[in-house]
N, C-alpha and C positions, 0 to 999 in steps of 0.2 A: 253345407256347400253342395253336397250331392243332390239334395232335393231341389235347390234353386236351379242348378244346371239342368236337371231333368225337366223341370217345369218350363224353362225358357229355351231349352235346346242348345246349350253351350257348355263348355268346360269352365266351371268357376275357378278351378285351380289355374288354368291358362290365363284367364282374364285377370286374376289377381297378380300373377307373375308379370304379365304385360304392363299392368298399371305400375307395379313397383320398379321394374327394370326400364321400361320405355316411357313411363309417365303418361301412358295413353289409356283411354277408355273407349272400347269399341261398341258399347251398348248405347242406348237401352235395347234390350231384346224383348220381343213380344212374348206374352205368356201363352204357351202352346197347350199345356195340360195342368191338371191339379196333381199334387203329389202328397204323400204322407208316409209316415213310418210308425209301425207298431213294435214296441219293445216287448220282448217275451221274457217274463220272469214269474216266479211263483212266490209263495209265502212259505217261510220256514228257513231251516238251516241244513247244512250238510252238502252232500253231492247230489247231482241230478240223477234221480232214480228212473224217471220216465218223462216223455213229452207226449202228451195225448192230444188228439184232435188235428194233427198236422195234415193227414190225408183228406179229412173232411173239409178243412179250411182251404186246402189247395183246390179241391173240386169246386168250391164256391168262388174262389178268386180267379182261377184260370189265367188269362193273359194279363190281368191287372198287376201281377207280381213281376217286378222288374229287377229286384235284387233281394238277397236274403243272406243271413248268417244264422243258421239254426242251432239251437242248444244241443250239446253233445252229452249223451248219457254217460255218467261217470265223472264229469267235470265238476269242480267245486263251485259252490254258489258264488256268483260275482258280487263285488262290493259296489260297483258303479250303477248309475241310474239307467244305463242301457240294458242291464240285466244280462241274461244268458244268451240272448240273440235278438234278432230283429228281422222285420220283413218290410220292404219298401214297395208301395203300390203307386201306380200312375194311370190316369185316364183323362180324357177331355172333359168328362162329366164329373163335377165336384161331388155331387150326391153319390155317385158310384164309389168314389174314393172314400168318402165318409162311411158308407155302408160296409165297404171291404175292411176298413180299419176296425169298425165295430165288430164285425164277424170274427176277425182275427183275435181281438182281445177277449172275446167271450167264448171262443171255441178252443183255442190252443191253451193247454194247461201244462205248466212245468211243475213237476213234483220232486221233492227232495227226500233223501233218506239219511 
């Protein structure tokens, strides 16, 4: 829901609530930008020992990052598909979003001990 709201410039939660409560739909909304999310997780078991590449990735991403939940050293390995954290990026240029997501998943490394 967050990515759809960012892409179209509205609150998906409010639109859903209005549809359920009032039976109204205020869309469609134009697509303003492309969005994507990179889930941060590593391979292995245990607790997070380190998260490498964050500063390098941030230097490359700059203003494309619009939201994040970064992995915390010492936290146990998560069992869900979202992993230990995530980074949301957005830009008017879809190619820039794709490149940013690729950079994130190839630069940031979550390691366990």
